[in-house]
C-alpha positions as CSV (number, residue, x, y, z in Angstrom):
1,M,134.5,27.7,-3.9
2,G,136.2,30.1,-6.3
3,V,135.4,32.6,-9.1
4,L,137.5,33.8,-12.1
5,I,137.2,37.5,-12.9
6,G,139.8,38.8,-15.4
7,S,142.5,36.6,-13.9
8,A,144.2,33.3,-14.4
9,K,143.9,32.7,-10.7
10,L,140.9,31.5,-8.7
11,L,140.0,34.0,-6.0
12,P,137.9,33.1,-3.0
13,L,134.5,34.8,-2.4
14,E,134.9,37.3,0.4
15,G,133.0,40.2,1.9
16,D,129.6,41.0,3.3
17,Y,127.7,39.8,0.2
18,V,128.8,36.2,0.9
19,I,126.9,36.3,4.1
20,E,123.9,37.8,2.5
21,I,123.8,35.2,-0.3
22,N,124.1,32.4,2.3
23,S,121.3,33.9,4.3
24,L,119.0,34.0,1.3
25,A,119.8,30.4,0.6
26,T,119.2,28.9,4.0
27,D,118.3,31.3,6.8
28,V,115.2,32.8,5.2
29,F,113.7,29.5,4.3
30,E,114.7,27.6,7.5
31,N,114.9,30.1,10.3
32,Q,112.2,32.5,9.2
33,L,109.8,29.8,7.8
34,K,108.4,29.1,11.3
35,E,107.9,32.9,11.8
36,L,106.0,33.1,8.5
37,Q,103.9,30.0,9.4
38,A,103.0,31.8,12.7
39,I,102.0,34.9,10.9
40,L,99.7,33.0,8.6
41,R,98.2,31.1,11.5
42,Q,97.5,34.4,13.2
43,E,95.8,35.8,10.1
44,A,93.6,32.6,9.9
45,K,92.7,32.7,13.6
46,T,89.3,34.3,13.0
47,L,88.5,31.3,10.8
48,C,89.2,28.8,13.5
49,P,86.6,28.9,16.3
50,E,86.7,26.4,19.0
51,S,83.2,25.2,18.0
52,V,81.5,25.9,14.7
53,A,78.2,25.2,16.3
54,S,78.7,28.2,18.6
55,T,79.1,30.6,15.6
56,P,76.0,32.4,14.1
57,L,73.8,30.5,11.7
58,P,75.5,30.6,8.3
59,P,73.9,32.7,5.5
60,F,72.3,31.2,2.4
61,Q,74.8,30.8,-0.4
62,T,74.5,30.7,-4.2
63,I,74.3,26.9,-3.7
64,N,72.4,25.4,-0.7
65,H,71.4,21.9,0.2
66,I,68.3,20.3,-1.2
67,I,66.5,17.0,-0.4
68,P,64.8,15.9,-3.7
69,L,62.5,13.0,-2.8
70,K,61.2,10.4,-5.3
71,D,58.0,10.0,-3.3
72,E,57.0,13.0,-1.1
73,N,54.3,10.9,0.7
74,K,56.3,7.9,1.6
75,V,56.2,6.9,5.3
76,Y,59.3,5.8,7.0
77,K,59.6,3.4,9.9
78,F,59.9,5.4,13.1
79,Q,61.9,3.9,16.0
80,P,63.7,6.4,18.3
81,L,67.0,5.3,19.8
82,R,67.9,5.8,23.4
83,C,71.0,8.0,24.2
84,P,73.4,6.2,26.5
85,E,73.4,7.8,30.0
86,K,77.1,8.6,29.9
87,L,76.7,10.5,26.7
88,R,73.5,12.4,27.7
89,P,75.3,15.4,29.2
90,L,77.4,15.7,26.1
91,F,74.3,15.6,23.9
92,K,72.6,18.2,26.1
93,Q,75.6,20.5,25.7
94,K,75.6,20.0,21.9
95,A,71.8,20.5,21.6
96,C,72.1,23.8,23.5
97,E,74.8,25.1,21.1
98,Y,72.8,24.1,18.0
99,L,69.5,25.5,19.4
100,D,71.2,28.8,20.5
101,S,72.9,29.3,17.1
102,G,69.6,28.5,15.2
103,R,71.0,25.4,13.5
104,W,68.4,23.3,15.2
105,E,64.8,24.2,16.0
106,L,62.1,22.4,18.0
107,A,59.4,21.2,15.6
108,T,56.6,18.7,15.1
109,G,55.8,16.7,12.1
110,S,55.8,13.1,10.7
111,N,58.6,10.9,9.5
112,A,61.1,11.8,12.2
113,I,64.5,10.2,11.6
114,P,66.3,8.4,14.4
115,M,69.5,9.8,15.8
116,L,72.5,7.6,16.6
117,F,74.7,8.5,19.6
118,L,78.3,7.4,19.0
119,P,81.2,7.9,21.4
120,K,84.6,8.8,20.0
121,K,87.9,9.2,21.8
122,K,89.8,12.5,21.3
123,L,93.5,12.9,21.1
124,D,93.7,13.8,24.8
125,G,91.9,10.6,25.7
126,E,88.6,12.3,26.6
127,I,85.3,10.9,25.3
128,A,83.4,13.1,22.8
129,L,80.0,12.6,21.2
130,R,79.3,12.1,17.5
131,T,75.7,12.2,16.4
132,V,74.6,10.7,13.0
133,L,71.2,10.3,11.6
134,N,69.9,7.0,10.4
135,K,68.6,8.2,7.0
136,C,68.8,4.9,5.2
137,E,65.1,4.9,4.2
138,Q,65.1,8.5,3.3
139,N,68.3,8.1,1.2
140,D,66.7,5.2,-0.7
141,N,63.8,7.6,-1.5
142,T,66.1,10.5,-2.5
143,I,67.2,11.4,-6.0
144,K,71.0,11.2,-6.0
145,L,72.8,14.4,-7.0
146,A,75.9,14.3,-9.3
147,L,79.1,14.3,-7.2
148,L,81.7,16.3,-9.3
149,L,84.9,15.3,-7.7
150,P,88.2,16.2,-9.4
151,F,90.4,13.4,-10.7
152,Q,92.7,12.3,-7.9
153,D,95.7,11.5,-10.1
154,E,95.5,15.0,-11.7
155,I,95.6,16.6,-8.2
156,L,98.5,14.5,-7.0
157,L,100.6,15.0,-10.1
158,K,100.0,18.8,-10.3
159,I,100.7,19.4,-6.6
160,S,103.9,17.3,-6.6
161,A,105.4,19.5,-9.4
162,Y,105.5,22.6,-7.1
163,P,108.0,23.3,-4.3
164,Y,105.7,25.1,-1.9
165,K,102.5,23.5,-0.6
166,S,99.9,24.2,2.1
167,V,96.8,22.3,3.2
168,L,93.7,23.6,4.8
169,N,90.8,21.5,6.1
170,G,87.2,22.6,6.5
171,K,85.9,22.2,10.1
172,D,82.5,20.6,10.6
173,A,81.4,21.2,7.0
174,Y,77.9,19.9,7.6
175,K,77.3,22.8,10.0
176,Q,78.3,25.4,7.5
177,I,75.8,24.9,4.6
178,R,72.2,25.8,4.8
179,V,69.2,23.6,3.8
180,E,66.8,25.3,1.4
181,E,63.7,26.5,3.4
182,K,61.3,24.3,1.5
183,D,63.3,21.2,2.5
184,V,63.8,22.0,6.2
185,P,60.7,20.0,7.2
186,K,62.3,16.9,5.6
187,T,65.1,17.1,8.1
188,L,62.9,16.3,11.1
189,F,64.7,14.0,13.5
190,H,64.2,12.5,17.0
191,T,66.3,13.5,20.0
192,P,66.0,12.9,23.8
193,L,64.7,16.5,24.0
194,G,62.0,16.1,21.4
195,T,61.7,16.3,17.6
196,M,63.7,19.0,15.8
197,V,64.5,20.2,12.3
198,S,67.9,21.3,11.0
199,Q,68.7,24.5,9.2
200,V,72.0,23.0,8.1
201,M,73.1,19.8,6.4
202,Q,73.0,16.6,8.4
203,Q,75.4,13.8,8.7
204,G,73.9,10.7,7.1
205,D,72.3,12.5,4.1
206,C,73.4,10.9,0.9
207,N,73.8,14.2,-1.0
208,T,75.8,16.3,1.4
209,G,79.1,15.5,-0.3
210,A,77.7,16.6,-3.7
211,T,76.4,19.9,-2.3
212,Y,79.7,20.7,-0.5
213,Q,81.9,19.9,-3.5
214,Q,79.6,21.9,-5.8
215,L,79.7,25.0,-3.5
216,M,83.5,24.8,-3.2
217,N,83.8,24.5,-7.0
218,H,81.7,27.6,-7.3
219,L,83.5,29.7,-4.7
220,F,87.0,28.9,-5.9
221,S,86.3,28.5,-9.7
222,A,88.8,31.2,-10.6
223,H,91.7,29.5,-8.8
224,I,91.0,25.7,-9.1
225,G,93.8,24.1,-11.2
226,V,95.8,27.4,-11.2
227,F,97.2,27.4,-7.7
228,M,94.8,25.3,-5.6
229,Y,92.4,22.3,-5.6
230,V,89.4,21.4,-3.5
231,Y,88.6,17.8,-2.8
232,L,85.6,17.8,-0.4
233,D,86.8,19.5,2.8
234,N,90.5,19.4,1.7
235,I,91.9,22.6,0.3
236,I,95.4,22.2,-1.3
237,I,97.4,25.3,-2.3
238,F,100.6,25.1,-4.4
239,S,103.1,27.7,-5.7
240,N,106.5,28.2,-7.3
241,T,107.9,30.8,-4.9
242,I,107.5,31.8,-1.3
243,K,106.1,35.2,-2.3
244,E,103.5,33.6,-4.6
245,H,102.6,31.1,-2.0
246,V,101.9,33.7,0.7
247,S,99.8,35.6,-1.8
248,H,97.9,32.5,-2.8
249,I,97.2,31.5,0.8
250,R,95.9,35.0,1.6
251,A,93.6,34.9,-1.4
252,I,92.0,31.7,-0.2
253,L,91.7,32.9,3.4
254,N,90.0,36.1,2.2
255,I,87.4,34.1,0.2
256,L,86.7,31.8,3.2
257,E,86.3,34.9,5.5
258,Q,83.9,36.6,3.0
259,E,81.8,33.4,2.7
260,K,82.0,32.6,6.5
261,F,83.6,29.2,6.1
262,Y,85.6,27.9,9.0
263,L,88.8,25.8,9.2
264,S,90.3,23.2,11.6
265,P,93.4,24.7,13.2
266,K,94.7,21.2,14.0
267,K,94.8,20.2,10.3
268,M,96.2,23.5,9.1
269,Q,99.6,23.0,7.4
270,F,101.4,26.0,5.9
271,F,104.6,25.5,3.9
272,T,104.5,21.8,4.6
273,K,107.3,19.5,3.3
274,E,105.1,16.4,3.2
275,I,101.4,16.0,2.5
276,N,99.2,13.0,3.3
277,L,96.4,13.2,0.7
278,L,94.0,10.8,-1.0
279,G,95.8,7.7,0.2
280,H,99.3,9.0,-0.8
281,V,102.2,10.9,0.5
282,I,103.7,13.8,-1.5
283,N,107.2,15.0,-0.6
284,K,110.3,16.3,-2.5
285,K,110.9,12.9,-4.1
286,G,107.5,12.8,-5.6
287,I,104.4,10.7,-4.8
288,K,104.2,7.4,-3.0
289,M,101.6,5.2,-1.4
290,D,100.5,6.0,2.2
291,P,102.5,3.5,4.4
292,H,99.5,3.1,6.7
293,K,97.3,1.9,3.7
294,V,100.1,-0.4,2.5
295,H,100.3,-1.9,6.0
296,S,96.5,-2.3,6.1
297,I,96.6,-4.3,2.8
298,K,99.5,-6.4,4.0
299,K,97.7,-7.4,7.2
300,W,94.3,-7.9,5.5
301,K,92.7,-11.2,6.5
302,T,91.5,-13.7,3.8
303,P,87.9,-12.7,2.8
304,T,85.1,-15.2,3.6
305,T,82.2,-13.3,1.9
306,K,81.5,-11.4,-1.3
307,E,81.1,-8.2,0.8
308,Q,84.6,-8.7,2.3
309,V,86.1,-9.2,-1.1
310,A,84.4,-6.0,-2.3
311,S,85.8,-4.1,0.7
312,Y,89.3,-5.3,-0.1
313,I,89.0,-4.3,-3.7
314,G,87.8,-0.9,-2.6
315,A,90.9,-0.4,-0.4
316,L,93.1,-1.6,-3.3
317,G,91.6,1.0,-5.6
318,Y,93.4,3.9,-4.0
319,L,96.8,2.1,-4.4
320,A,96.3,0.4,-7.8
321,P,97.6,3.4,-9.9
322,N,101.0,3.0,-8.2
323,C,101.3,-0.8,-8.7
324,K,102.4,-2.2,-12.0
325,G,100.5,-5.4,-13.0
326,I,97.9,-5.3,-10.1
327,R,94.8,-5.0,-12.3
328,Q,94.9,-8.6,-13.6
329,P,94.7,-10.3,-10.2
330,M,92.2,-7.6,-9.1
331,A,90.0,-8.7,-12.0
332,I,89.9,-12.3,-10.6
333,L,88.9,-10.9,-7.2
334,S,86.3,-8.6,-8.8
335,K,84.7,-11.5,-10.6
336,C,84.5,-13.4,-7.2
337,A,82.7,-10.5,-5.6
338,S,80.2,-9.9,-8.4
339,G,77.1,-11.8,-9.5
340,T,74.3,-13.5,-7.6
341,G,75.9,-16.9,-7.4
342,Q,77.3,-18.6,-4.3
343,F,80.6,-17.3,-2.9
344,C,83.5,-19.2,-4.2
345,W,87.0,-19.0,-2.8
346,E,89.5,-21.6,-4.2
347,G,93.1,-21.7,-5.2
348,T,92.8,-19.2,-8.0
349,Q,91.2,-16.6,-5.8
350,E,93.7,-17.2,-3.0
351,Q,96.6,-16.9,-5.4
352,A,95.2,-13.6,-6.8
353,F,94.7,-12.3,-3.2
354,K,98.3,-13.1,-2.2
355,E,99.6,-11.6,-5.5
356,T,97.9,-8.3,-5.0
357,K,99.4,-8.1,-1.5
358,Q,102.9,-8.8,-2.9
359,I,102.6,-6.2,-5.6
360,V,101.5,-3.5,-3.2
361,V,104.4,-4.3,-0.8
362,K,106.8,-4.4,-3.7
363,H,105.9,-0.8,-4.7
364,R,105.5,0.7,-1.3
365,D,108.7,2.8,-1.6
366,T,108.2,3.6,-5.3
367,H,107.9,7.3,-6.1
368,W,106.3,8.7,-9.2
369,V,106.6,12.3,-10.3
370,A,104.8,14.8,-12.5
371,L,105.7,15.0,-16.2
372,D,108.1,17.8,-17.1
373,Y,106.5,19.7,-20.1
374,T,109.3,22.3,-20.5
375,T,111.1,22.8,-23.8
376,N,114.3,21.1,-22.8
377,A,112.7,18.3,-20.8
378,A,114.0,14.7,-21.0
379,P,112.5,12.2,-23.4
380,V,109.2,10.5,-22.5
381,H,108.8,6.7,-22.8
382,L,105.7,4.6,-22.9
383,I,106.6,1.0,-22.1
384,T,104.0,-1.7,-22.8
385,D,103.9,-5.3,-21.9
386,A,101.0,-7.6,-23.1
387,S,100.2,-11.2,-22.2
388,L,97.4,-13.5,-23.5
389,T,95.1,-12.3,-20.7
390,G,95.9,-8.6,-20.2
391,T,98.3,-5.8,-20.4
392,S,100.4,-3.5,-18.2
393,G,102.6,-0.5,-18.9
394,V,104.5,2.3,-17.4
395,L,105.0,5.9,-18.5
396,T,108.5,7.3,-17.6
397,Q,110.7,10.3,-18.4
398,G,114.5,10.4,-18.6
399,K,117.4,10.3,-21.0
400,V,117.6,6.5,-20.8
401,W,114.4,4.6,-20.4
402,K,115.9,2.0,-18.0
403,E,116.9,4.7,-15.6
404,S,114.0,7.2,-16.1
405,S,111.6,8.4,-13.5
406,V,108.2,6.8,-13.2
407,I,105.2,9.0,-14.1
408,A,102.4,6.5,-14.0
409,F,101.6,2.8,-14.0
410,W,98.5,1.1,-15.5
411,S,97.4,-2.5,-16.0
412,G,94.2,-4.1,-17.2
413,K,92.6,-7.5,-18.1
414,F,91.5,-8.3,-21.7
415,D,87.9,-9.3,-22.1
416,L,87.0,-12.7,-23.4
417,A,87.0,-11.6,-27.1
418,Q,90.3,-9.8,-26.7
419,Q,91.9,-12.9,-25.1
420,N,91.4,-14.7,-28.4
421,Y,93.3,-12.2,-30.5
422,P,96.5,-13.3,-32.2
423,V,99.8,-12.3,-30.5
424,H,100.5,-9.3,-32.7
425,D,97.0,-8.0,-32.1
426,C,97.4,-8.4,-28.3
427,G,100.6,-6.3,-28.5
428,A,98.9,-3.6,-30.6
429,L,95.9,-3.6,-28.3
430,A,98.1,-3.1,-25.3
431,T,99.6,-0.1,-26.9
432,M,96.2,1.3,-27.9
433,L,94.8,0.9,-24.3
434,L,97.8,2.6,-22.7
435,L,97.6,5.5,-25.2
436,K,94.0,5.9,-24.3
437,K,94.7,5.7,-20.6
438,F,97.5,8.3,-20.7
439,E,96.0,10.5,-23.4
440,P,95.4,13.5,-20.9
441,I,99.1,13.4,-20.0
442,L,100.6,12.6,-23.4
443,Q,98.5,14.8,-25.7
444,G,100.6,17.5,-27.4
445,I,104.0,16.1,-26.6
446,H,106.5,13.8,-28.4
447,F,107.2,10.4,-26.9
448,E,108.5,7.0,-27.8
449,I,106.8,3.6,-27.4
450,L,108.8,0.6,-26.3
451,T,107.4,-3.0,-26.5
452,D,109.0,-6.4,-26.1
453,H,106.6,-8.1,-28.6
454,C,108.7,-9.3,-31.6
455,A,105.5,-10.1,-33.5
456,L,104.9,-6.4,-34.0
457,E,108.2,-6.2,-36.0
458,H,106.5,-8.2,-38.8
459,L,103.2,-6.3,-38.6
460,T,103.7,-4.5,-42.0
461,T,105.0,-7.6,-43.8
462,Q,102.5,-10.2,-42.7
463,K,100.1,-11.2,-45.5
464,N,97.1,-12.0,-43.5
465,L,96.8,-10.0,-40.2
466,N,93.9,-12.1,-39.0
467,Q,95.9,-15.3,-38.8
């Protein structure tokens, strides 16, 4: 490397400053990064108890959990379930922790809900106990609260645009939010030690996710979308510089400490280079599908019932935004899973099933990136492709559209009326649908539309557009 300073001759860079520049470029980030991570972990240590159940009963918040019943007098079927003998000591230990902390209380009443005792294997191979309440009947009798989850693609695109990222995960979220006093009697449940009520949210309640997300939105309202997002118990922090990132992390930790919310130390990732989030992997190349989910789709067995088809479509839903052209075969499968008629699986459905698998595997290594909105950013291209039955398109950014980076895919199936449109109308409809889909990304910027439909070239000269 050389530098020209008032001379026709290139002179090498020498002296102490060369070492200092090199240190700033590599040593600070690589060698001191682990030290910085350790400092942040130490600062977060008070938020990471071994067991949340052993901490004091959490205080009431601005938003607490409610159980709004449709019929307050409805009687549920009561059938207590026996705890397996091998899990009984684990349950007794858990019950003591919950009773001592005030989360559970011995109580009498009617409509006690059965408790399920489920074994789970920990990372070290030991057996742990997971208790869930069978609240199916009560959930059917409960008014569903609005679940205000943020848009997943918005989170993924925003986070991928920043060089520094950290992820925090709430520990045992159900144990950290209080139930309103008036609704505590509705939590009555059966245990081997007698009937009890819960002062905190219960696993199995249909509205716990809505309560948790609403409270997180309230606590972090000033920061959401600025340098962090909350998606249920996932807290994602993103920044442009190391200094900013440390400041942002500390701001979030301070709020959690003030509100007495605890974190999982095993899922704490400071300055992580790769994030597994919402069925995707975010790294320096951009966003791609989670390889484990791709493998799951690839190995999925042929469905034999409507329920199995619906389950497969649900799994595809996480990956569909990354896969060009997948919505049309998905529509065939969706039709197979809907309705009250008899389950039908023939050659058309089998072909659509195989096609969705092939499309997912084809795009497993495709990365998509966030749109660059800066003044001197590369051109943006909206590429559309319509057929007689549906449309697909891709939004890209780059100097040349054929070599540009992928921002997003989308595909969809025309309804029966749209399938009867003339060719030029199908092409125009495809463009309209894609513009509507990508409106939140494209609004306020210049972009070009590319289509391969020659019929649109004669749109302005055709005498009768309806023929």
